[in-house]
N, C-alpha and C positions, 0 to 999 in steps of 0.2 A: 527538087528535091529528091533523087535517088542520090543523086553527090551528098547532102546533109542528112537523109539515114544513111547509106555505107560509114564516112563519118564516126556519126555518133553508133553505130555499132561498134567500130574500129576500137573507137574508146571506150565505149564499153566493156569487150571484152583484153582488151590491153589492163581497163582496172583489176575485173575479175583474176587474170596472171599476175598481174599485181599483190591481191587480195592475200592468194591463195600460194603464196610463197612468204609473205608476210608471217602468214601462220604456221607453216613448214616452220619458217627459221622460230620464232617460236616457241612452239612444242620442240625444238633440236636443243635449243638457251635453254626451255624446262630439264629437260632429260636428264640433259648436260653436267646444270649445274643452276639449280633448284633456289638457291637464296641470292644469285643476281640474276634470277629472270628479271625483278624491274631495270631492269641497265640494261641487259638485250633486246628487252620490248624495247626499250627505249631507242637503241642502235637499230636494230631493224626497220621501226619507224622510221626514225632520217632517213636510214639509208632510201626504202621504200620511197618516201616525195622526192630524194635528190632523180631516183629514175622518171619520178610522174613529170618533174620540171626538166626532165636533161631534154626532153622530146619541142617543147615546146622553145627552146632557145636554140 
């Protein structure tokens, strides 16, 4: 039971870290290039998805 709880807490912490990094990247991209914000959001989400998928393999 405690192992499952630890794993879930670890996954939650990692997902929050990824969300914060993603928001930070989006904020920087919007401040740097407002007209390219949609493309940079797509790029940063694909990068975050790769980060999420990487530990699973």
